[in-house]
N, C-alpha and C positions, 0 to 999 in steps of 0.2 A: 187824405191822411198820408203823410210822407213816411218813408222808410225809417227815418230818425224817430218819428213819433211812435211807430210800432216797436222799435227797439227799446225806447224808453218805457213803454207799457210792459214789455217783457221783463225788463230789469225790475220794475216796481213789483210785478207779480212774483218774481222769484224771491225778492227780498222779503215780501210778505209771507210767502210759503215757508222760507227758512226760519223766519221769526216765529211763526206758529209752531213749526216742528221743534224749535229750541224750547219753547214754553211747554210743549206737551212731552218732551223728552223722547222724541222719535229716534230710532236707531238708523244707521245708514241704510240697512236693508229695507226698513219701512219707508224711508224717503224715496228710495229707488222704485219701490212698488207704487207709491202714491204718484210718482211722476210718469207712470206708464211702463214700468219695468226697464228703466234705463240702466246702462252699465255704470260701474264704479267710476270709470274715467269721465263719462258724461256728467255724472253727479258732481264730480270734482270741478269740472268746467263751469257748471251752473253755480257752484258755491263761490267761484272767483269773479262773480259779476261786479263790474265797476260801479261806483256810486252814480246815482242819477242826479243830474243837475237840471232843476226846473227853471225855465226862463219865462218871464211874463211876456205875453204875446203883444206887447205894445211898445 
């Protein structure tokens, strides 16, 4: 697995996480705790994840 594949998986995971949090109405503090006690600045960086572009492997 390449670094790009791992990065894409991380983007997908974060987008899914924030989608669930939006549906559940989580606060910033709750999201920070769910992500392992990250800081507000780290949470903000995670929220700015660029879109994932999926390519067919062929």
